[in-house]
N, C-alpha and C positions, 0 to 999 in steps of 0.2 A: 504493499501502500503507501507505501514511502517512496520507494522506488521511480514510481511515476513521475511525480509532483518535481524531484528533486532532478533528470532528466531532462523534463519540460526547462525547468529553470536555466540546466546549461546550455540546453540548445538557445534558448532567447540571450544567451550572454556571450555565445558567439557567435550567432547570426545576424546578431542586432546592436553588437557591441556601439555605433556610431550613434543609434538614436538612444540608446542608453546613455553615454555618454555627457550630451548633449541633453538628456535630461535632466542625471545630475547635475551638469552643470546651471542649468537652469537653477534647480532647486537652492542648486550656491550663492547666488547671485541675488533672489528675493532674502535670505535670510541673510546676505552679508549688508544690500540696502537696507534693511530690516533693522539689522542690529548696529549700525554705523548712522541710523537714519540721520542724528546730530550732528554727525558731522558733512553731511548728506547739506544739513538746514542753513548752518552757517559755513556752507562756501569753507569748508578747513583741509585746502589743500593740503599737501602732504610736506612740499619743502619748495623753494626759490624756483623747480625745475616746471613744477605744478603751474603755480601762478602764471609761469614764464609762455607758461604754453598758453593757458587760456586768453593771455595777452593774446599774442601773435594768433589766435584763433577770430576772437572777437577783428583786432586789426583789421584779416581777411573779409569774415563776413558785415564789418563797414563798410570797407571797398577799398581797401587794400592791397594791389597786385597780385596773384597769385605768384609769383619772384622774389617780391618783395618784400624780405622776414626781419627788414633791420624795421622795431621796438621803437616809434619815437620819441614816448617816453620813458625814458631814458636816456636823460643827458642830452634832452634838447636842448635846440633846433631838429642840432642831425640826424640825433640820433643813436643809438642801439645795436649794434649787428649779433646776429644769433649765427651760430651754424650749422642749424639744423633742416629739416627738410619741412615739405606740408605733409607725408602721409599721414603720420599720427595726428594733424591737425581734421584730416576729414569724417573718420565715426565722429567726434565730439562737435565739428561744426553739423550735419548732419540730425546729429540729437537734439543739438539746439532746435535747427529750423520745422522737427517734429516737434516738438515739446510749445514750442510758441503757438501752434494749432490750439493751444486747448488750457495755456495759458501767459504769466507773461516772461518776460526775455528773461528777470531774476529769477523766476523760480524753472524755467528753460536751461537755462547755465549751470544751477544746482543737479537739477537730476541727471542732465547732458553729464558732470562731472563727476555726479554717481553712480553710473551705470558704464561710460565708457572702459576706465579702465575693466572690467568685468567681460568686455571682450573678448582679448586676447584669451585668457584663461582659456575660453572655448576651444583654442588652437592646441592650447599646450596641456591642455585632458588631453584631447585628440593623439596627440602625437607622442603622448606620451603612454595613454590605451596602444595603441600601432605598434608602440616598440616591446613591452613589457608580451603584445601575442606571439608574435613574430619570433621574440628567442624566447621564450621562456615555456606556455603554455595559453592557444584561444579565453582560456577561462579566467585568469592573471589580468587583469585589467582594472576591475575594480580593488583591488587591493592597492594595487597601483596607484591610483585616483584616493584611495583612504590615504595612502604614505604623502602623497604629491600634499593633499590641503592639508597637512601636517607639517608641509616647511613652515621655519619661521622667515627665516631671509624671504627664499621666493614668492608669498605668496602675500606678502609688505608693496610689493611689487603691482599687483590685482588688486587690493583693497579699494571701494571706494573713492573720490579724491586725487588718487594716485594714477592722473593722465598722463604722464610726460613718458616719453617711448618704450621705457625701459620693460613692461609689460610687452612689450609689439616683440621686441626683440627676443625675450624670455619664448616669446611663442614659436616664432624664425627659428631660434635653438634647438625647441621637439623635432619640431619639421625636421629639422639637420641629423638629429640620432635614430628617429624611423627612417629618413631615406638611406641613413649607411650602412643600415642591416635589412634593408628591405632586399627579400629573393629575388626581386622582378630588377635588372639591371638597370633597362632606361628611366624606371617608370623613380628607383633608387637616386640614382644620378642629376633628373632632373627635378627631384624634388629638393636635393642637396643642394644643386643650384641656384633654382627661383631663392628658398629661404635665404642664401648667403647673399644674392643681391638685394634682396628687398629690405638686409637688415642692414648691409652695408649703404642702402639708399636713404635710411634710418636715421644711419650714425654708424663712427667706429667703430665706437665702446666693444662690441663684437669681433671686428676682427681677426685680433687672434685666434680665434675660434674658426670662423671662415679660412682662414689659411690653413688651420689642423686639418679642420675636415677635409678640404682641397689634397694639402700631402695626406690621408689615411685612404681615400679612394685613388691613390699615386700608386701609393704603396700592396694595394688589392690586384693593381693591376698590371705592375712589375709584380707578382708572385704569379699571377690568374693569368695568361694572353685571352681569355675567354670573358676578362672583367673588361675589356674593349669600350664595349657596347653602354657601359655603366659613363667608365671617361670621357667620349664622348655626350653623351650626353648633358654631362656639368657641363663641361667646358662651354658646349653652346651653352647654357642654361644661364652659366653664372657670367661670359663673355656681353651674351644677347641683355641677360635680364636687368646685370651692371649699367649696358649703355640708354636701354630703357631709360631707367628710374636714377640717370641723371636729366635726359630731356625733359620727361614728364616733372620731376621734382626740382631740381639743383638750383636755387637761389641766384640770382644775377651776382651777389660776392662770392660763392663756389663757381665760381668761371674762372674766380683767380688762380696762381696757383697755389694751393695752398696745404696742408700736410692736414690740416682736423677730418674732415669731412669727404664724400663725396665727388673732388676738384678732381680736373685735368688729368690729376696726378693720377688718383686711385683710378680714375677711368684706366688710362696707360696700361698701370698693372694689371688691373683685371682682365681686357680684352687682350692685353699681354699674353697672358698664364692660363686664359681662354685660349688659344691660337694654337700656343704650342702643348699645351696637352691635348687638341681637338688631334694635330697632326703629330705625334706620337703615339697615340690606339689608332690610327692611323695608317701609319706604316705600319703597328704592331709586328716585330719583329720575335719570330718562334726562341731565340735565346734567351735566361733570366737572362746573366749576365749585362746582354746587350741591351735587356729593358731596362735594368736598373744604371747603365750607362747615362742612356741617353732624359730618365728619370733627372739628374744627378746634373747634366749637359743646361738642362732646361731651366731647373731652379739654377741654377748658374748664372744663366743669360739675365733670369730676372732679376736677380740683386744688382749682375755688373750696371743693365739700364738704366738700376733705380736707384745706383747708389751717382753713373755719369749724368742721370739726363736731371736727379732731384736731391740732389746734394742737401740741398735747405730741409730738409725733414728725415736726416741718420737723425737730430736731435729731437728733442722732445715733441711730438708734434702740433702744440699749442705752440710754440714760437714766443715765448712770452720773455719779457725783458729780464733780465738777472736778478735787477731789485724785487721785480712780481714775482716769479718764482720766487724767492729766499723767502720773503714778507707774507707772500699767500699760500700758491701754489704747493709748496713742499708740507705745506701745513694742512691742504686739505683731510679728514680723516680718513672716508674711504679711501683715498688713494693710497695711501700707507698698510704693507705687511701683517695680514694678520697676531703676527709673533709682536707688533709691534702696539697692537690694545688690548685693553684688560682680558687676564683673561676668565672674568664675567660674562661680556659679547664675543669674545673670540668662540672658544670653544661649544655655545650652541650652534654655531653657525657651522664647523668643523666636524661635526661627532657622522651628522648623514652620509658627507662626501667623505670621512672613511670608513665609511660600513660599506657606502656604496663602489667602494674600489677593489675591497677582501673580495663584495659578491660577484663582480665583473670577469674579476682574477676566478673566480672559482667557477661562473658560466663555463669561462672556455678553457677550463681545467676540464669538465666536465662536457664539452664538446669537445674536448681533443682527437676522434675520432668519427668523427661529425663533420657535415655539409655547412653545420650552426656552426662551425670555431670560428669561418672567417667575420659571421656576424657580429660574435662575439670580440672577437679581437680587436675589432675596429671601432666600438662601443669601448673597448675594455679599455685604449688607447685614448681617446674621445675625451673616458669622465677621468682617469689616473692624469691627461693635463691640466683637466678642466682643477682638480684639488690643488697641481702644484702652481693654478694659478694662484693660489690663495699667501702663496707665498711671494706675492709680487702686489699685490690692492686686494686685500681686503671687500672691496664692493664683486669682488669674483663670489663671492658668495653664493645669492641666490644664483647664478648661473651653474654652480657646484652641487650646489643642491637640490636644481631641479634633474641634472644631470645621473643624478645619484640613483636616483627613482629605482631605474632597471635593476639594478644592482643591491637593493635592497629589498626590493621586489622578491630578487629570488631565492635572498635569505628570508623571506618570511613562509613565499611557495613552497620553502622544504621546512622548516623548523615548526611552522605554527601547526600544520595540520596532525604532526607526531605528538606532538604534546598536546591536542584536541585531542587525540584519543588513545591517549595513557592511562593503566589500567586505575590508577591513584589518582583524587581529586583533588588531591592541592598541588598537582603539579599539572594536573587539567588546567586549570584555575589562575592559582600563581604563576607556573610554569609560565600559563601563554599569555598574561599579565604583561611579566618582567621582560620574555619576549619580544611582546610586540614596541613598549619602551625604546627595547634594547632597539632593534631592528631598526623600526622607524625614526631613529636618535632624538627620540621626545625626551627621553630620559635628560639629554643633561640640560633642557631649560628647566624641569624640575629640579635637579641634585642644586644647579646652581640658586637657584634661592634659598635652599640652607646655609650652602656654603659661605663661612665670615671671609669670600674674598672678598678685596676690590669694592666695595659698600662705597657709594655715592657719602663721601661728609655734607657734612650739612652746606658748608661752601662750593660744593659742587651741585649736593641742592637747590640753591638761593639764583645760581647763573642758569640752571631748566627751567623755572620756575620759572625768573624772569624772562628768559627766551620764550617760553610758548606763552606766555602772559600778553607781551607785548604784540603778538599776529593775531591776536586773537579778532573777529571778524567786528564785534560791539568797541569792541577797543580803538579801533583804526576807521572805524566811520566814523567816530565823534569827532572828527578833524574836517571833515567836510559843515565844518558848523565855519568852517575860513571860506574863504571865495579860489577857486580853484589857482594853483598856484604852482613853481617850484622847490621842490624842499630839498633840503641838504642832509642825510642821514645815514647811515650805517648801509655797507652796500649789501649786507643779507635783509636788510628790511625792504629796500629796493623795490625789487618784483611785488612782495606785498603788498608794502601799498599805493604801487601805481595798479592792482588789481583789485584792490576792497573802495580804494575813497580816487575822488575827482583830479586829486591831487601828480604835480608828474614828481620826476625824484632822478637821481645821477646815478646813479650806477646800480650796477645787481655783479655776481662773480664768475661773469662770462669771458672767458680772455681773451679776445678778440677786442675787448675794450681797456685794454690795458692801462691806460693815459688816463684814462677819467676812473678806474680802482686806485690807482698810485696820487689820485687827487686825495680822494677821497684820506691815502691813509698818513697823506701830508698832514691835511687839514688836519686832526685827530690827530697827529703825531707831533704837528711840530707847535709853534707859537703860536700864540693869540692873536699877532699882526697877519698870519703865516695865511691864517684860517680863513680871516676875513675878507684877501686877494681870492683865495679861492671860490669861497664859498661868492662873493659877489663876481667872481668872472664868468659863472655858471650859470649867474641869471635867478639865482635860488635867495628866496623873500625869508624865508622861515627856515629852523634848526630843528629837528626832532632827534630826539633820547630818547636811551632804553638800559635804566640804569641797569647792571651788572648782567647787559645783551650779552653772550658769547662773545660776539664780537668786544665789543668792549674791554671785555678782559684783559685781550691780544694788546690794545695801545696804550694799556698802563700798564704792560708788563714790560711792554719792549719801548714805551717813550716817559719814561716816568717823568713829569713837571712838563711832558705834552698838554694840548687846549686840553685835549679829553682827558687828564690826568684834573687839569686844573676845574673843571668843572663838577667833576664831581665832588670833587674836596669845596663846592663852594665857590670858588672864585668864577664871576662870572662879569664878563667884561662890558663895559658902557657901551658898546654898539652892541648888545645883543635884552628885547626884552620881552621877558616870561608872558601865555597868553596862558588865559583861565584853559583849564580840562574839566573831565567830570571830577567831582572827590575822589573816585577807587582807579583813577585810572593810572596804571606805571608807566607813562609816556612824561619824558618833557620836552616842554613848546616852547623856540622861544622866534622872535619875527629881528629878521634883519635889519636892522638900520647902517643906512650907508653912511658915516659916520666914521672919523677917525677913531682906530682899535685903540683901546686904551682902558687898564685897568681900574674894576672900582674898587 
C-alpha cells in the first residue's frame, strides 16, 4: 500500500522537476516578500549599489538614454560615471511599469525592488537542480534546493531589496556548472558560453570563474577529442554572446579602452578566445599531446596579445590613483581575503564550501570507472577553484557556497538515508539532525552564536548602530523639508541620500569617480579652510554628518585634528550654521555660508 504513492511521488519528482522547482521558487518568493515586508515598505535597499541601481533605473524611465549610464545627481552638473550595464535594469523597470498600472510610482518602486532580486533565484535553483540530477540522481534535486536555501552568503544576494547585479551573476554561475556536467556536448557548451557572456556583460566580477570554465572545457577536449562539438559550441556562444552583449548594453563610457567592464579590451579577449578555441576544435588532431600543445599555444597567444595590446590592464582593473587605492580601495572589506576577516564572519562562509569540496572529490572518486567521471571532475575543479577564491577575496563567498551545493548534496544523499533507516532511534533522530547540520554547513552559523570569539565590543556596536540609523528612510526623508540643493556628505551616504531625498550629493563609492571621492576625503581630513574651499567648489550649500558612521571613524583615525575630527569635538567653523532636524534624528545638518572660514 505504501509503495504505490511513493512510486508516483518519485515519478513526479523525476519527470516534472522543472515545474516543481519553479513551484518551490514561487513559494519561497511569497515567503520572503511577506517576511521582509518592512524592508519593502521602507525601501530598505541593502547597500550603496542597490541604491545606485534604483537611481539608474529611475533615470532611464525618466528619459535618460539607454547607453547613458552617468548619474547626474552625484557630483553635479557633470555627473558620476558608472561602469555597469542596463541588463539588470530591465526586470526592475518592467516591474515598476507593471505595478504603476495599479498603484503610485513610489509603491511601484517598492514592490519592484522587493520582487526583482528573487527573479534570478529561479534560474539559480533550476541550474542547481539540473546539476545534481545529472551527477547524483534525478530525485536528488529537492535536497539540493534545501541546501541552497540554507546558504548564508548566497541567499543574501537574492533577498528583497538586493536589486544589484550579484544575484543575476550567481544565476549565470549556476547555469555554467550545469553546462559543465551536461552529457549533451553541444547543449552544455552553449549553456556555459552564453552564461559566461551574459555574466560578463553584466559586470566583470565573475571573470575568473568564466575563465576557469573555459579552461575546464578546453581540458575536456584535450583529454577526449570527441568533446570537440562541446568546445565549438562554447567558443561560438562565448565570442558571439560577448559581441551581442557589448553592442546591446555597453554604455557610451564603456567604448573607451577601460579594464573594469566589458569594453573593447575584454570584448577583444573574448572574441579572440572564442575564435582560437573554435579553430582548435575544428582541427581536432588525433594525438592528445598535440591537442595539449595547441591548447597551451592558444592560451599563450591570448596572454601575449593581452600584454601587448592592453598593458594598462595588467594591474588592478579599477585604475585608480595610488592615493585612492591606499585610502579607499585597499580598505574595502569585501575585497580582502577571508583569513583577514574575523572568525565569526569567515567560518560560516567557508564551512559549506569546504564540505562541498570533499563532496565533489568523493563524487569523482565514486565515478572513476564510469562515464560520469568527466562531469564530476569538471565540477570538482570548478568548486575547488571557487573555494580557493576565498583566499583572494571574501566576496567570493556567495559563489563558493552556491557551487558547493552539489558536493554537499552528494554527501547528504549518501549519509541521510543510512541514518534515517538505522535500527536505533537515537541514531535516526539525533544522527540525522547532526548530519544534516554538518553537511549543509548550517552548523557553523549555530556554533558561532555561542562561541566567545570576535564578539563585537561596545564601540563596534555603536558604530554599526549609527551607520544603520542614518540610512533609514524616515531619517533621510526629513531632509526634504529643505529646498532641493547639493549636500556635501560622506561617500557612503551619497547614493542613499539621492535615492530617498530630492537633494543631490557629491560622491559614491565608485572607482571611476576617484577625483570626487578624494575631494570628500581631503575635505574631511584636511583643515576647515580646505574643506570650505572644496565644498564651495562643488556647489554644495549644506553639510550632512552622521556621527559615529563607519566612514567617519576612518577620518578620525587617519586625520586626527582634521576637519571632521574638529566637528566631532564640537569645533564648528563660522561658515557653518546648524539647521534643525527632528529631535530624534541621528544626523547633523549645517548650512554652508560663503563667508571666510574661521573658527568660532
